[in-house]
Each structure stands twice: as structure tokens, then as C-alpha cells.
N, C-alpha and C positions, 0 to 999 in steps of 0.2 A: 928437377930439370924442367925447363920451359921450352916448349915447341911452338911453331907457328905454321899457319896455312897461308896460301896465296890469296885467300879471301880475308886476310887480316884478323883471324881469330888466334888467340893464344891458349895454350893449355899447360898448366903447372901440374906435374905429376909427382905424387907422393905415395909410393907403394902402388896399389891398384886403384887409387882415387885420383881423379883429375879435376882441377878447377878451371873453368873456361870463361874467357872474356874476349873483348875486342881490343885491338892494339891502340896505342896512343895515336898512331897515324890514322887509323880508321875513325876514331872519334873526332880528330881534327878535320877530317874531310866532311864528316856529317854536320858539324856545327853544333849549336845548342840542342842537347837531347832533352825531349819533353815527355817521352813515354818509353818504357821497356816492358815487354811481355816475355816472361821467362817460362821455361817448361815446367810442367807439374811433376812433383815427386812420383817416382815409380814408372815414369814414361820410358819406354824402350826406344832407343835411337840407334840407327845405323850410321856409320861414317858418311858424312856429307848430307845428312837429313837437315831440313830446316828445323832448328831447335828453339829459336827465339826471334823476336822482332824488336827492332829499335827504331824509334821515330824521332826525327829532329825537325827543326823549323824548315829545313831544306827538303828532306825526303824520308821515306820509310825504307828500311833495309832488313833483309833476313840475316840471321846469324846461323851458321851451319855448325854442326858438331864435328870436331876434328877426329873423333874416334867413336866407335860403337860402344854401347853400354846402357846402363840403367841410371836415370836421373836420381840422385840422392836428395837434392834440394835445389830450389831456385833462390836467388838472392832477394829475399823479401824486402830489403831496404830500398831496392830500386823502385818499388811501387810508389813510395812517398818521395824518394829522392833520385829521380832518374839522372839528374845532373852529376851524380857520383861518377858516372861513366866519363863525363868531361873532366872532372877534377882529379880523378884517380883511376884511369882506365886499367892500369897495371896492378891495381890493388883492390881497394874497397868497391870498385865498380865492376867486380866480376859478375857473371850472369848465372852460372849454374855449376854444380858439382856432379860428377858422373863416376860410376864404378865401371872401370874399363873391362870389356869382355874379351878384347884381343889386343894385348900389349904390342904385338908385332906391327900394328897399324901406326905406331909412333915412328917407326923407321921411315915412313913415307913423308914425314913432316920436316920442316926446316928447323935448324938450331938458330940461335940469336944472330950469329954472324951471317948465315945464309939469308935470313930474313932482312937484315939491314942492307945487304947487297941487293936484294930483290927490290926493296923500297927505293933505293938510290936510283934505280933504273926507271922508275915510274915518272 
């Protein structure tokens, strides 16, 4: 199941593991992405913490974790290919994987339909 935040992050949940990235809408607003800084393995994050940084030719933006937990891995491919976020924001351009410490936090996030309605109002 995929969930979304109002800050345009997504999280795909499989059991107690979540994969986090930014939405296609977010990458399109940023423009050409030139650098991504992902969190280190083992880092403890609380919901809403700054977890990563993405820089484009237009701006630098923080990426916030949609849930609390422990980082399992950052997407190492983004170090050499930050443009993966532009070409495949919903897939290969993911930022990090996290072990969820409180699955009830997912209830506060939007599903795909709610997110699409949210973006339509922007």
C-alpha cells in the first residue's frame, strides 16, 4: 500500500518496511535534480524529521520522513544518478527504506485518491 504526505513524500509499505521517495509532482516542481543526500543506515527518525536533502537547478529542499523508525538503507544509486528522481520518482528514484516503529502513524497519511485531490487544489 502506498501513502502520501502533504509535503509530497510517498511511502510504500510491505509488512514493517517502508520505502520512501518524493512524488512525481514534487520532482516536476523542483526541475532537474542534481544532488540527493540520503540518510545513513541505522539512523533513528521520528515522523516529520528531516531525513534527506534534494537539490535541483532551482532550489534545495528537505525531504521529511512520513513515519518513525530506523533507516535500513539509503538509495546508493542516487549518489551517481540523482536524475533517477526525475525519470522515475515513483520507482527507482526512491530515497530510503525504513523499519516502521509505529504502524499507526500510517493512518495519518493520505491514500492515492486523497493525494490526487490534494494536488488538484494546488
